PAZAPA-4460 file (N, C-alpha, C; in steps of 0.05 Angstrom, whole numbers, plus 32768, in hexadecimal, padded with zeros to 4 digits):
% residues 269
    n_x    n_y    n_z   ca_x   ca_y   ca_z    c_x    c_y    c_z   seq   type   mol
   8B74   8891   89F1   8B5C   888F   89E0   8B44   889A   89EF     1      M     A
   8B36   88AE   89E3   8B1E   88B8   89F0   8B06   88AB   89E4     2      D     A
   8AEE   88B3   89ED   8AD5   88A6   89E5   8ACF   88AA   89C8     3      S     A
   8AD5   88C2   89BD   8AD0   88C7   89A1   8AE2   88B6   898F     4      L     A
   8AFB   88B3   8997   8B0D   88A2   8988   8B04   8885   8989     5      Q     A
   8AFA   887C   89A0   8AF0   8861   89A3   8AD8   885D   8991     6      A     A
   8AC7   8871   898E   8AAF   8870   897D   8AB8   886D   8960     7      L     A
   8ACC   887C   8958   8AD6   887A   893C   8AE0   885E   8936     8      V     A
   8AF0   8852   8948   8AFA   8838   8944   8AE4   8823   8943     9      L     A
   8ACF   8826   8953   8AB9   8814   8953   8AA9   8814   8939    10      A     A
   8AA6   882C   892E   8A99   882F   8914   8AA9   8822   88FE    11      I     A
   8AC3   8826   88FF   8AD5   881A   88EB   8AD4   87FB   88ED    12      I     A
   8AD5   87F1   8906   8AD3   87D4   890A   8AB9   87C9   88FE    13      E     A
   8AA3   87D6   8904   8A89   87CC   88F9   8A88   87CD   88DB    14      G     A
   8A93   87E3   88CF   8A92   87E6   88B2   8AA4   87D3   88A3    15      L     A
   8ABC   87CD   88AF   8AD0   87BF   889F   8AD4   87A1   88A6    16      T     A
   8ACA   8798   88BD   8AD0   877D   88C6   8AC7   8768   88B3    17      E     A
   8AB0   876B   88A6   8AA5   8757   8894   8AA9   875D   8877    18      Y     A
   8AB6   8773   8871   8ABC   877A   8855   8AD9   8771   884F    19      L     A
   8ADF   876B   8836   8AFA   8761   882F   8B0F   8777   882D    20      P     A
   8B10   8789   8841   8B21   87A0   883E   8B34   87A4   8856    21      I     A
   8B34   8792   886A   8B46   8793   8881   8B3F   87A8   8895    22      S     A
   8B32   879F   88AA   8B2B   87B1   88C0   8B44   87BB   88CE    23      S     A
   8B59   87AA   88D0   8B72   87B0   88DD   8B7F   87C9   88D0    24      T     A
   8B81   87C8   88B5   8B8D   87DE   88A7   8B7E   87F8   88AB    25      A     A
   8B64   87F7   88AB   8B54   880F   88AF   8B57   881A   88CB    26      H     A
   8B59   8808   88DF   8B5C   8812   88FA   8B77   881E   88FF    27      M     A
   8B8C   8813   88F2   8BA7   881E   88F5   8BA8   883A   88E8    28      I     A
   8B9C   883D   88D1   8B9B   8856   88C3   8B8B   886B   88D3    29      F     A
   8B74   8863   88DD   8B63   8875   88ED   8B71   887D   8907    30      A     A
   8B7E   886A   8914   8B8C   886F   892D   8BA2   8884   8929    31      S     A
   8BB0   8882   8913   8BC5   8895   890E   8BBA   88B1   8908    32      S     A
   8BA5   88B2   88F8   8B99   88CC   88F0   8B8E   88DA   8908    33      I     A
   8B80   88CB   8919   8B73   88D7   8931   8B85   88D8   8949    34      Y     A
   8B9E   88D0   8946   8BB1   88D2   895C   8BAB   88C0   8973    35      G     A
   8BA1   88A8   896D   8B9A   8895   8982   8BB3   8885   898A    36      I     A
   8BBB   8888   89A2   8BD4   887A   89AB   8BCF   885C   89AC    37      E     A
   8BE2   884D   89A0   8BDF   8830   899F   8BE9   8823   89B8    38      S     A
   8BDB   8826   89CF   8BE3   8819   89E7   8BD4   87FE   89EA    39      D     A
   8BD8   87F0   89FF   8BCC   87D6   8A03   8BAE   87D6   8A04    40      E     A
   8BA2   87EB   8A10   8B85   87ED   8A11   8B79   87F1   89F6    41      F     A
   8B86   8802   89E5   8B7C   8807   89CA   8B7C   87ED   89BA    42      V     A
   8B92   87DD   89BD   8B94   87C4   89AF   8B7E   87B1   89B8    43      K     A
   8B79   87B0   89D2   8B64   879F   89DD   8B49   87A8   89D4    44      L     A
   8B45   87C2   89D3   8B2B   87CE   89CB   8B25   87C6   89AE    45      F     A
   8B39   87C8   899C   8B35   87C1   8980   8B2D   87A3   897D    46      Q     A
   8B37   8792   898E   8B30   8776   898D   8B15   8771   899A    47      V     A
   8B11   877D   89B1   8AF9   8776   89C1   8ADF   8780   89B4    48      S     A
   8AE0   8796   89A4   8AC7   879F   8998   8ABE   878D   8981    49      I     A
   8ACF   8779   897A   8AC7   8765   8967   8AAE   8756   8971    50      Q     A
   8AAB   8755   898B   8A95   8747   8997   8A7A   8752   898D    51      F     A
   8A79   876D   898B   8A61   8779   8980   8A5C   8771   8963    52      G     A
   8A72   8770   8953   8A6F   8768   8937   8A66   874B   8935    53      A     A
   8A6F   873A   8948   8A67   871E   8949   8A49   871C   894D    54      I     A
   8A3F   872B   8960   8A22   872A   8966   8A11   8733   894E    55      L     A
   8A1C   8744   893D   8A0E   874D   8925   8A09   8735   8913    56      A     A
   8A1D   8724   890F   8A19   870C   88FE   8A05   86F9   890A    57      V     A
   8A07   86F5   8924   89F5   86E2   8932   89D8   86ED   8930    58      V     A
   89D4   8707   8932   89B9   8712   8930   89AE   870F   8914    59      M     A
   89BE   8715   88FF   89B5   8714   88E4   89B0   86F8   88DA    60      L     A
   89BF   86E5   88E5   89BD   86C9   88DD   89B5   86B8   88F5    61      Y     A
   89A3   86C2   8905   899C   86B4   891E   898F   8698   8918    62      W     A
   8981   8696   8902   8975   867C   88FC   898A   8666   88F8    63      K     A
   89A1   866E   88EE   89B8   865B   88EA   89C4   8654   8905    64      K     A
   89CA   8669   8914   89D9   8665   892C   89C9   8659   8943    65      F     A
   89AF   865C   8942   899D   8652   8957   898E   8639   894F    66      L     A
   8995   862E   8938   8988   8615   892F   8999   85FE   8939    67      N     A
   8994   85F6   8952   89A5   85E2   895F   89A1   85C6   8954    68      F     A
   898C   85C3   8943   8988   85A9   8937   899C   85A4   8920    69      K     A
   89A6   85BA   8915   89BA   85B7   88FF   89D6   85B8   890A    70      S     A
   89DE   85A2   8917   89F8   85A1   8924   8A0F   85A2   8910    71      Y     A
   8A0A   859A   88F7   8A1F   859A   88E3   8A2A   85B6   88DE    72      Q     A
   8A19   85CA   88E1   8A21   85E6   88DE   8A37   85ED   88F2    73      F     A
   8A33   85E5   890B   8A46   85EB   8920   8A60   85DB   891C    74      Y     A
   8A5D   85C3   8913   8A75   85B2   890E   8A87   85BF   88F9    75      I     A
   8A7B   85C9   88E4   8A8A   85D7   88CE   8A99   85EF   88D9    76      K     A
   8A8C   85FF   88EA   8A98   8617   88F5   8AAF   860F   8908    77      L     A
   8AAB   85FA   8917   8AC0   85F1   892A   8AD8   85E8   891B    78      I     A
   8AD4   85D7   8906   8AEA   85CD   88F6   8AF9   85E4   88E8    79      L     A
   8AE9   85F7   88DE   8AF5   860D   88CE   8B05   8620   88DF    80      A     A
   8AFE   8623   88F9   8B0B   8636   890A   8B25   862B   8917    81      V     A
   8B28   8611   8917   8B3F   8604   8924   8B5A   860E   8919    82      I     A
   8B5E   8610   88FF   8B78   861A   88F5   8B7F   8636   88FF    83      P     A
   8B6B   8648   8900   8B70   8663   890A   8B77   8663   8927    84      A     A
   8B6A   8652   8937   8B6F   8651   8954   8B8C   8648   8959    85      L     A
   8B94   8634   894B   8BAF   8629   894F   8BC5   863C   8946    86      I     A
   8BC2   8646   892D   8BD6   8657   8922   8BD6   8673   892F    87      L     A
   8BBE   867C   8937   8BBC   8695   8945   8BCA   8696   895F    88      G     A
   8BC8   8680   896E   8BD6   867D   8988   8BF4   867C   8983    89      K     A
   8BFD   866E   896F   8C1A   866B   896A   8C27   8685   8961    90      L     A
   8C18   8695   8952   8C24   86AD   8946   8C19   86C7   8951    91      F     A
   8C0D   86C6   8968   8C00   86DE   8974   8C14   86F5   8977    92      D     A
   8C2C   86EF   8982   8C40   8704   8987   8C4A   8710   896D    93      D     A
   8C4F   86FF   8959   8C59   8708   893F   8C45   871A   8931    94      K     A
   8C2B   8713   8934   8C16   8723   8928   8C15   873E   8934    95      I     A
   8C18   8740   894F   8C17   8759   895D   8C2F   876B   8954    96      E     A
   8C46   875E   894F   8C5D   876D   8946   8C59   877A   892B    97      A     A
   8C4B   876C   8919   8C45   8777   88FE   8C32   878E   8900    98      V     A
   8C20   878D   8914   8C0C   87A3   8917   8C1A   87BE   891C    99      L     A
   8C32   87BE   8925   8C41   87D6   892A   8C4E   87E1   8911   100      E     A
   8C4C   87D2   88FB   8C5A   87D9   88E2   8C45   87DD   88CC   101      K     A
   8C3C   87F5   88C7   8C26   87FA   88B4   8C2E   87F6   8897   102      P     A
   8C48   87F9   8890   8C50   87F6   8874   8C4A   87DA   8869   103      I     A
   8C52   87C4   8877   8C4B   87A9   886D   8C2D   87A5   886B   104      P     A
   8C1E   87B1   887D   8C01   87AE   887C   8BF6   87BB   8863   105      I     A
   8C00   87D3   885D   8BF8   87E1   8845   8BFE   87D1   882B   106      A     A
   8C15   87C5   882B   8C1D   87B4   8814   8C0B   879C   8811   107      I     A
   8C05   878F   8827   8BF2   8778   8826   8BD7   8781   881D   108      V     A
   8BCE   8799   8825   8BB4   87A4   881D   8BB3   87A7   87FF   109      L     A
   8BC9   87B1   87F3   8BCA   87B5   87D6   8BCA   879B   87C7   110      I     A
   8BDB   8788   87D1   8BDC   876E   87C4   8BC1   8760   87C4   111      V     A
   8BB4   8761   87DC   8B9A   8755   87DE   8B85   8762   87CC   112      G     A
   8B88   877C   87C8   8B76   878B   87B6   8B7A   8781   8799   113      G     A
   8B93   877D   8791   8B98   8774   8776   8B8C   8758   8771   114      I     A
   8B8E   8747   8786   8B82   872C   8784   8B63   872E   8781   115      I     A
   8B57   8740   8790   8B3A   8743   878E   8B30   874C   8773   116      L     A
   8B41   875A   8764   8B3A   8763   874A   8B34   874C   8737   117      L     A
   8B40   8734   873D   8B3D   871E   872A   8B2E   8706   8735   118      F     A
   8B25   8708   874E   8B17   86F2   875B   8AFF   86E8   874C   119      I     A
   8AEE   86FB   8743   8AD6   86F3   8735   8ADC   86E4   871B   120      D     A
   8AF3   86E9   870F   8AFA   86DB   86F6   8B08   86C1   86FB   121      N     A
   8B16   86BF   8712   8B25   86A7   8719   8B12   8690   8721   122      I     A
   8AFF   8697   8733   8AED   8682   873D   8AD1   8685   8730   123      F     A
   8ACE   8678   871A   8AB5   867A   870B   8AA3   8661   870F   124      T     A
   8AAF   864B   8719   8A9F   8633   871D   8A96   8630   873A   125      R     A
   8A87   8643   8743   8A7D   8643   875F   8A5F   863B   875F   126      T     A
   8A59   8625   876A   8A3E   861A   8769   8A31   8616   8785   127      T     A
   8A41   8616   879A   8A37   8611   87B5   8A29   862A   87BF   128      I     A
   8A0F   862A   87C0   8A00   8642   87C8   89F2   863F   87E2   129      D     A
   89F6   8629   87F0   89E9   8625   880A   89FD   861A   881E   130      K     A
   89FB   8622   8837   8A0E   8619   884C   8A0D   85FB   884E   131      E     A
   89F5   85EF   884B   89F2   85D2   884E   8A03   85C2   883A   132      E     A
   8A0A   85CF   8824   8A19   85C1   880F   8A37   85C2   8814   133      K     A
   8A3F   85D2   8828   8A5C   85D4   882E   8A65   85BC   883F   134      I     A
   8A77   85AD   8835   8A81   8595   8843   8A94   859E   885A   135      S     A
   8A99   858B   886C   8AAC   8591   8882   8AC8   8597   8877   136      N     A
   8ACF   8588   8862   8AE9   858C   8855   8AEC   85A8   884A   137      K     A
   8AD8   85B1   883C   8AD8   85CC   8830   8AD9   85E1   8846   138      K     A
   8ACB   85DC   885C   8ACB   85EF   8873   8AE7   85F1   887E   139      A     A
   8AF5   85DB   8881   8B10   85DC   888C   8B23   85EB   8879   140      I     A
   8B20   85E7   885F   8B31   85F5   884C   8B2C   8614   884E   141      F     A
   8B13   861C   8851   8B0D   8638   8854   8B1A   8642   886E   142      V     A
   8B1A   8631   8883   8B27   8639   889C   8B45   863E   8898   143      G     A
   8B52   862E   8887   8B6E   8632   8882   8B72   864C   8872   144      F     A
   8B60   8651   885F   8B62   866A   8850   8B60   8682   8863   145      W     A
   8B4E   8680   8876   8B4A   8695   8889   8B64   869D   8898   146      Q     A
   8B75   8689   889C   8B8E   868D   88AA   8BA1   86A1   889C   147      C     A
   8B9C   86A5   8882   8BAC   86B9   8874   8BA9   86D5   887F   148      L     A
   8B91   86D9   888C   8B8B   86F3   8897   8B9B   86F9   88B1   149      A     A
   8BAB   86E5   88BA   8BBD   86EB   88D1   8BD2   8700   88CA   150      M     A
   8BD7   8703   88B0   8BE8   8719   88A8   8BD7   8732   88A6   151      M     A
   8BDA   8745   88B9   8BCA   875D   88B9   8BC9   876B   889E   152      P     A
   8BB1   8773   8895   8BAE   8780   887C   8BA1   876D   8867   153      G     A
   8BA2   8753   886D   8B97   8740   885A   8B79   8741   885A   154      T     A
   8B6C   8743   8871   8B4F   8743   8875   8B45   8726   8879   155      S     A
   8B3A   8721   8890   8B2F   8707   8896   8B18   8701   8883   156      R     A
   8B08   8715   887E   8AF1   8711   886C   8AFB   870A   8850   157      A     A
   8B0F   8719   8846   8B19   8714   882B   8B24   86F8   8828   158      A     A
   8B35   86F0   883C   8B42   86D6   883B   8B2D   86BF   883B   159      A     A
   8B19   86C1   884D   8B06   86AB   884F   8AF2   86AB   8838   160      S     A
   8AEC   86C2   882D   8ADA   86C3   8816   8AE8   86B7   87FD   161      I     A
   8B01   86BF   87F9   8B10   86B4   87E3   8B13   8695   87E6   162      I     A
   8B18   868D   87FF   8B1A   8670   8805   8B00   8662   87FF   163      G     A
   8AEA   866F   8806   8AD0   8663   8800   8ACB   8660   87E2   164      G     A
   8AD1   8674   87D3   8ACD   8672   87B6   8AE0   865E   87AA   165      M     A
   8AF8   865C   87B5   8B0B   8647   87AA   8B00   862B   87AF   166      Q     A
   8AF0   8629   87C4   8AE4   860F   87CA   8AC8   860B   87BD   167      Q     A
   8AC1   861D   87AB   8AA9   861A   879B   8A90   8628   87A6   168      G     A
   8A93   8639   87BA   8A7C   8648   87C4   8A76   8660   87B3   169      L     A
   8A5D   8666   87AF   8A56   867E   87A0   8A5F   8697   87B0   170      T     A
   8A5F   86AE   87A3   8A67   86C6   87B1   8A57   86CB   87CA   171      R     A
   8A3D   86C9   87C8   8A2B   86CE   87DF   8A30   86BA   87F5   172      K     A
   8A33   86A0   87EE   8A37   868B   8802   8A52   868E   880F   173      M     A
   8A66   8695   87FF   8A81   8698   8809   8A82   86AF   881E   174      A     A
   8A74   86C5   8817   8A72   86DC   882A   8A64   86D4   8843   175      A     A
   8A4D   86C6   8841   8A3E   86BE   8858   8A4D   86AA   886A   176      E     A
   8A5B   8697   885D   8A6A   8684   886D   8A81   8692   887B   177      F     A
   8A8C   86A7   886E   8AA0   86B8   887B   8A95   86C5   8894   178      S     A
   8A7C   86CF   8892   8A6F   86DB   88A9   8A6C   86C6   88C0   179      F     A
   8A62   86AE   88B8   8A5E   8699   88CC   8A78   8692   88DA   180      F     A
   8A8D   868F   88CA   8AA7   8686   88D5   8AB3   869C   88E7   181      L     A
   8AAC   86B5   88E1   8AB6   86CB   88F2   8AAD   86C9   890F   182      A     A
   8A96   86BD   8913   8A8B   86BC   892F   8A9D   86AC   8941   183      V     A
   8AA3   8692   893C   8AB5   8684   894E   8AD1   868F   894E   184      P     A
   8ADA   8698   8936   8AF6   86A2   8934   8AFA   86BB   8945   185      T     A
   8AE9   86CF   8941   8AEB   86E8   8950   8AE3   86E5   896D   186      M     A
   8AD1   86D3   8973   8ACA   86CE   898F   8AE1   86C2   899E   187      L     A
   8AF0   86B0   8991   8B07   86A4   899E   8B1D   86B9   89A3   188      A     A
   8B22   86CA   898F   8B36   86DF   8991   8B2E   86F3   89A7   189      V     A
   8B15   86FB   89A7   8B0B   870E   89BB   8B0D   8703   89D7   190      T     A
   8B04   86EA   89DA   8B04   86DD   89F5   8B20   86DA   89FF   191      T     A
   8B33   86D2   89EE   8B4F   86CF   89F5   8B5A   86EA   89FE   192      Y     A
   8B55   86FF   89EE   8B60   871A   89F4   8B55   8726   8A0D   193      S     A
   8B3B   8721   8A13   8B2E   872D   8A2A   8B33   871E   8A44   194      V     A
   8B33   8704   8A42   8B34   86F4   8A5B   8B4D   86E4   8A60   195      F     A
   8B5D   86DE   8A4B   8B74   86CC   8A4E   8B8F   86DA   8A4A   196      L     A
   8B90   86EC   8A37   8BAA   86F8   8A30   8BB4   870B   8A45   197      K     A
   8BCE   870B   8A4A   8BDA   871E   8A5D   8BE4   8737   8A4D   198      D     A
   8BD9   874E   8A55   8BE1   8767   8A49   8BF2   8777   8A5C   199      W     A
   8C05   8785   8A51   8C17   8796   8A62   8C0D   87B3   8A5F   200      H     A
   8BFC   87BB   8A71   8BEE   87D5   8A6F   8BF8   87E7   8A86   201      Y     A
   8C04   87FD   8A7F   8C0E   8811   8A93   8C21   8804   8AA7   202      K     A
   8C32   87F2   8A9D   8C46   87E6   8AAD   8C3C   87CF   8ABF   203      G     A
   8C23   87C7   8ABB   8C18   87B2   8ACB   8C0D   879C   8AB9   204      V     A
   8C12   8783   8ABF   8C07   876D   8AAF   8BEA   8768   8AB8   205      E     A
   8BD8   876A   8AA4   8BBC   8767   8AAA   8BAE   8756   8A95   206      Q     A
   8B97   874B   8A9C   8B86   873E   8A89   8B75   8754   8A7B   207      K     A
   8B6B   874E   8A64   8B5B   8762   8A55   8B43   876B   8A65   208      G     A
   8B36   8759   8A73   8B1E   8761   8A82   8B25   8774   8A98   209      I     A
   8B3D   8772   8AA3   8B46   8784   8AB8   8B4A   87A0   8AAD   210      E     A
   8B54   87A2   8A95   8B57   87BC   8A88   8B3C   87C9   8A82   211      M     A
   8B2A   87B9   8A79   8B0F   87C3   8A72   8B01   87CD   8A8A   212      I     A
   8B02   87BF   8AA0   8AF4   87C6   8AB9   8B04   87D8   8ACB   213      T     A
   8B1C   87E1   8AC2   8B2D   87F1   8AD3   8B20   880C   8ADB   214      A     A
   8B11   8817   8AC9   8B03   8830   8ACF   8AEA   8833   8ABE   215      N     A
   8AD9   8846   8AC5   8ABF   8849   8AB7   8AC3   8851   8A9A   216      S     A
   8AD8   8860   8A94   8ADC   8869   8A78   8AE2   8851   8A66   217      Q     A
   8AF4   8840   8A6F   8AFB   8828   8A5F   8AE2   8816   8A5B   218      N     A
   8AD3   8813   8A70   8ABB   8802   8A6F   8AA6   880E   8A5C   219      M     A
   8AA3   8829   8A5D   8A90   8836   8A4C   8A98   8834   8A2E   220      T     A
   8AB2   8837   8A29   8ABB   8835   8A0D   8AB8   8818   8A03   221      M     A
   8ABC   8805   8A14   8AB9   87E9   8A0D   8A9C   87E3   8A05   222      F     A
   8A89   87EC   8A16   8A6D   87E7   8A11   8A63   87F6   89F8   223      I     A
   8A68   880F   89F7   8A5F   881F   89E0   8A6C   8815   89C6   224      I     A
   8A86   880E   89C8   8A94   8804   89B0   8A87   87EC   89A5   225      G     A
   8A7F   87D9   89B6   8A72   87C1   89AD   8A56   87C6   89A2   226      N     A
   8A48   87D8   89AE   8A2D   87DF   89A4   8A2F   87EB   8988   227      I     A
   8A41   87FE   8985   8A45   880C   896B   8A4E   87F8   8956   228      V     A
   8A62   87E7   895D   8A6C   87D3   894A   8A56   87C0   8941   229      A     A
   8A44   87B9   8954   8A2E   87A7   894E   8A1B   87B3   893A   230      F     A
   8A13   87CC   893F   8A00   87DA   892D   8A0B   87DE   8911   231      I     A
   8A24   87E9   8910   8A30   87EF   88F6   8A36   87D5   88E7   232      V     A
   8A3F   87C0   88F5   8A45   87A7   88E7   8A2C   879B   88DB   233      A     A
   8A15   879D   88E9   89FC   8791   88DE   89F5   879F   88C4   234      A     A
   89F8   87B9   88C2   89F2   87C7   88A9   8A06   87C0   8894   235      F     A
   8A20   87BE   889C   8A35   87B9   8888   8A31   879D   887B   236      A     A
   8A29   8789   888B   8A25   876E   8881   8A0F   876E   886D   237      I     A
   89F8   877A   8873   89E2   877B   8861   89E9   8789   8847   238      K     A
   89F8   879F   8849   8A00   87AE   8832   8A13   879D   8821   239      F     A
   8A26   8790   882D   8A3B   8781   881F   8A30   876A   880E   240      F     A
   8A1D   875B   881A   8A11   8744   880B   8A04   874E   87F2   241      I     A
   89F3   8762   87F3   89E6   876C   87DC   89F9   8778   87C7   242      G     A
   8A0C   8787   87D1   8A20   8794   87C0   8A32   877F   87B2   243      F     A
   8A39   876A   87C1   8A4A   8755   87B6   8A3C   8746   879F   244      L     A
   8A23   8740   87A3   8A14   8731   878F   8A12   8741   8775   245      Q     A
   8A10   875B   8778   8A0B   876C   8761   8A25   8774   8752   246      K     A
   8A3A   877A   8762   8A52   8785   8756   8A6C   8774   8759   247      Y     A
   8A6B   8760   876A   8A83   874F   876D   8A98   875B   877E   248      G     A
   8AB2   8753   877A   8AC8   875B   878C   8ADA   8771   8781   249      F     A
   8AD7   8777   8767   8AEA   8789   875A   8AEC   87A4   8768   250      K     A
   8AD6   87AF   8770   8AD6   87CA   877C   8AE5   87CA   8797   251      I     A
   8AE3   87B3   87A5   8AF1   87B1   87BF   8B0F   87AE   87BA   252      W     A
   8B16   87A2   87A3   8B33   87A1   879C   8B3E   87BD   8797   253      G     A
   8B30   87CD   8787   8B39   87E8   8782   8B3A   87F8   879C   254      Y     A
   8B27   87F4   87AD   8B26   8803   87C7   8B3F   87FC   87D7   255      Y     A
   8B45   87E2   87D9   8B5D   87D9   87E9   8B77   87E5   87DD   256      R     A
   8B79   87E6   87C3   8B91   87F0   87B6   8B94   880E   87BD   257      I     A
   8B7E   881D   87BB   8B7F   883A   87C0   8B87   883F   87DE   258      V     A
   8B79   8831   87F0   8B7F   8835   880D   8B9B   882C   8813   259      I     A
   8BA4   8816   8807   8BBF   880D   880B   8BD4   8821   8802   260      G     A
   8BD0   882D   87EB   8BE2   8842   87E1   8BE2   885A   87F4   261      I     A
   8BCB   8862   87FD   8BC9   8879   880F   8BD8   8873   8829   262      L     A
   8BD5   885A   8833   8BE3   8852   884B   8C01   8854   8847   263      L     A
   8C0B   884A   8830   8C27   884A   882A   8C32   8867   8829   264      L     A
   8C23   8878   881C   8C2B   8895   881B   8C2B   88A1   8836   265      I     A
   8C16   889D   8845   8C12   88A9   885F   8C28   88A1   8873   266      Y     A
   8C2E   8887   8874   8C42   887E   8887   8C5F   887F   887D   267      F     A
   8C62   8888   8864   8C7D   888B   8859   8C87   88A8   885C   268      S     A
   8C74   88BA   8861   8C7B   88D6   8863   8C8B   88DC   887D   269      L     A
***
């Protein structure tokens, strides 16, 4: 992977991480088109640049995250992230195995798109429009819904937003709670991948941080990737909230179906 390819992946991460369209599917598609070899550093890079996307949420909603007097907010996020932490650790290897198989991911992308076509009609009794109205129980249920995204192609954003609406959150609140929940979820995944997980890179078992700091090129791609993901994600979040309130989920459903079909055709040739 060269610097230009890393830049492309960072832009895709920023654009797709918080939209209900699966950043994983888009990265797999882009990697194949641009001839990016799927080695251990590329996999680590795709996970580690989530840190930049995390910072975008914290920046846009800093009053929430830095309001230490509202401890209930942090309790909800902690409770909601626990299911993903446990199941993610248990199924980490199986998830990685699926990442090597684009056809199942394309199928999941299409199925998820079909579901999004009907979400606005299914969940019509959504009245919770403020984070303060979300109970701990509802937060936990959204956390379990988020676990559906462990199947690559599902989209963490789509799963948690649908879960939020199923628990009575309005479209806007479900999207925002999905953003909030992404911070501890993605921070945990990134921290584990960079500092704790053992990667087999070029025949040597290394921690992620060792791969990143192995040479100046890797370090530069890591830094620039996170900066780009941060900037692009901030714009994507602002766009998505306004777009969602005006148009709903149907257009994202059609988009997923089209991309899924293109992926099926591309990887079946």
